[in-house]
N, C-alpha and C positions, 0 to 999 in steps of 0.2 A: 470513552466515557463522556457523557453530556457535560460533565463538570469542566472539561477542557475545551468546550466550544465546538461549534460546527465549522469545519474548514471548507465546506462546499459539497454540494450534491448529496447531502445527508450523511456525510462522512465526519465522524467525530474524532477529536484529538485522541491519540493513542491507538487508532485503528491501523492495522497492517494494510498498506496500499501497494500497488504495483503498476507498472506500465511497460510497454515494449518499445525500446528505442528512446531516443531523446525527444521525439515529437509525438509519442504515443499518448493515448487518452488515459488519464489516471483512473484506476478501478479499485474498488474496495475488495480486498482479498479476505479480510476477516478470518474466521476460524476454518473456512473451507470455500474453495472456489474451483469450479471446473469451467474451462473456456477453450475456444478454438481461436488461435492467433489469426488476426486479419492482416498482419504485416510481419516481415522479418525484422529481427533486431534482438538486442540483449534484453532479457527480462530483468527489470530493475525493481527492487523492493525498498520500501521505506516506511517510516512511521509518520502518520499524519499529525501535524502540529500547527497551531496558529503562530503567526509571525511574532507575536509578543512573548512567546515562550522560547524563542531562539536563544541558545546559549545556556539554558537551564539543564540540569542533569536529573533524569528520572531513572531510578534504579529498576532493574528487571531485565527480562530477556524474552525473546520470541524464538521458538523452535519451528523451523520451516522444512517441510518435505516437499520436493517437487518431482513430479513424474511427467516425462515428455513422451508422447506417443506420436510417432511420425505417420502421417497419412499416406 
């Protein structure tokens, strides 16, 4: 939601985000994302939030379905 600010790269607070490995590039997952991994690692998911909202509780949930296709 734009009400929670832009955390960078056009990603607003509350957006489902992900990255591969600890050094991977953060990407907007949103409601749907298809991509080919450019590196090996654990796929990490999180919710984008500005630093000044750290420690606040926001009720709700995200349901995520992941399908991996090996090339």
